[in-house]
C-alpha positions in Angstrom: 3.1 17.0 -12.0 5.5 19.9 -12.2 7.0 20.7 -15.6 10.3 19.3 -14.4 8.6 16.1 -13.4 6.6 15.9 -16.8 9.8 16.5 -18.7 11.6 13.8 -16.8 8.8 11.3 -17.3 9.0 12.1 -20.9 12.6 11.3 -21.2 12.2 8.0 -19.1 9.3 7.0 -21.4 11.6 7.3 -24.5 14.0 4.6 -23.0 14.2 1.1 -24.1 11.9 -1.2 -22.1 14.6 -2.7 -19.9 15.9 0.6 -18.9 12.4 1.8 -18.2 12.0 -1.1 -15.9 15.1 -0.5 -14.0 14.3 3.0 -13.6 10.8 2.1 -12.1 12.3 -0.4 -9.9 14.7 2.2 -8.6 12.0 4.8 -8.0 9.9 2.3 -6.2 12.8 1.2 -4.0 13.4 4.8 -3.1 9.9 4.8 -1.5 10.4 1.9 0.7 11.3 3.0 4.2 12.5 0.6 6.5 10.2 0.6 9.5 10.4 -1.5 12.6 6.6 -1.5 13.0 6.4 -3.2 9.6 9.0 -5.6 10.3 7.3 -6.6 13.6 4.1 -7.0 11.7 5.6 -9.3 9.2 7.1 -11.4 12.0 3.7 -11.6 13.6 2.0 -12.7 10.3 4.6 -15.1 9.7 4.3 -16.7 13.2 0.6 -16.7 12.9 0.7 -18.4 9.4 3.1 -21.1 10.5 1.1 -21.9 13.6 -2.0 -22.2 11.4 -0.2 -24.6 9.0 1.2 -26.6 11.8 -2.1 -26.9 13.6 -4.2 -27.9 10.4 -6.3 -24.6 10.3 -5.2 -24.0 6.7 -5.1 -26.0 3.7 -1.8 -25.9 1.7 -1.4 -26.4 -2.2 1.5 -27.6 -4.0 3.9 -25.0 -5.6 3.3 -25.9 -8.8 -0.5 -25.5 -8.4 0.0 -22.2 -6.8 2.5 -21.0 -9.4 0.1 -22.1 -12.3 -2.9 -20.3 -10.6 -0.7 -17.0 -10.2 0.4 -17.2 -14.0 -3.3 -17.6 -15.0 -4.3 -14.7 -13.1 -1.5 -12.5 -14.4 -2.4 -13.5 -17.8 -5.9 -12.7 -17.3 -5.1 -9.2 -16.1 -2.9 -8.6 -18.8 -5.5 -9.6 -21.5 -8.1 -7.2 -19.6 -5.8 -4.5 -19.7 -4.8 -4.8 -23.5 -8.5 -5.3 -24.5 -9.6 -2.1 -22.7 
């Protein structure tokens, strides 16, 4: 990184957690470029998945079960980061 970027990063790291999160969110959003190709790919993926569900080719799960599984995985990843 450049000296300017290093200095800016140091300033951001000194902010309270909520403000750092907001800065991070804003920076990430600035990297997203709307693309017609990406939008079309999402539409195709959604159509394909909807068809798979409608035709019984995939097994669905209840939202509560999916949420619990995602929460467990996030907790596992956080624990492994802090123990490293």
